[in-house]
Short mmCIF file of the C-alpha atoms (twelve columns), coordinates in Angstrom:
data_MODEL
# 
_entry.id   MODEL 
# 
loop_
_atom_site.group_PDB 
_atom_site.id 
_atom_site.type_symbol 
_atom_site.label_atom_id 
_atom_site.label_alt_id 
_atom_site.label_comp_id 
_atom_site.label_asym_id 
_atom_site.label_seq_id 
_atom_site.Cartn_x 
_atom_site.Cartn_y 
_atom_site.Cartn_z 
_atom_site.pdbx_PDB_model_num 
ATOM 1  C CA . VAL A 1  114.063 178.321 52.886 1 
ATOM 2  C CA . SER A 2  110.910 177.234 54.690 1 
ATOM 3  C CA . VAL A 3  107.612 176.305 53.090 1 
ATOM 4  C CA . ALA A 4  105.974 179.277 54.815 1 
ATOM 5  C CA . ASN A 5  108.444 181.637 53.125 1 
ATOM 6  C CA . ILE A 6  107.809 180.038 49.735 1 
ATOM 7  C CA . LEU A 7  104.051 180.399 50.159 1 
ATOM 8  C CA . ALA A 8  104.440 183.992 51.349 1 
ATOM 9  C CA . ASP A 9  106.612 184.847 48.334 1 
ATOM 10 C CA . TRP A 10 104.173 183.119 45.950 1 
ATOM 11 C CA . LYS A 11 101.247 185.008 47.469 1 
ATOM 12 C CA . MET A 12 103.104 188.308 47.065 1 
ATOM 13 C CA . ASP A 13 104.005 187.506 43.447 1 
ATOM 14 C CA . HIS A 14 100.452 186.352 42.712 1 
ATOM 15 C CA . ASN A 15 98.948  189.529 44.191 1 
ATOM 16 C CA . THR A 16 101.450 191.647 42.258 1 
ATOM 17 C CA . ILE A 17 100.521 189.916 38.991 1 
ATOM 18 C CA . ILE A 18 96.783  190.273 39.671 1 
ATOM 19 C CA . GLY A 19 97.272  193.921 40.645 1 
ATOM 20 C CA . GLY A 20 99.248  194.520 37.463 1 
ATOM 21 C CA . LEU A 21 96.556  192.935 35.310 1 
ATOM 22 C CA . LEU A 22 93.826  194.966 36.988 1 
ATOM 23 C CA . HIS A 23 95.925  198.115 36.618 1 
ATOM 24 C CA . ASP A 24 96.504  197.452 32.907 1 
ATOM 25 C CA . THR A 25 92.842  196.756 32.232 1 
# 
């Protein structure tokens, strides 16, 4: 697993969490 893949996955997870919080608000 490359660092780029880790960062890409983290960014996706982060955006999903933020989107979920905004959706719940």
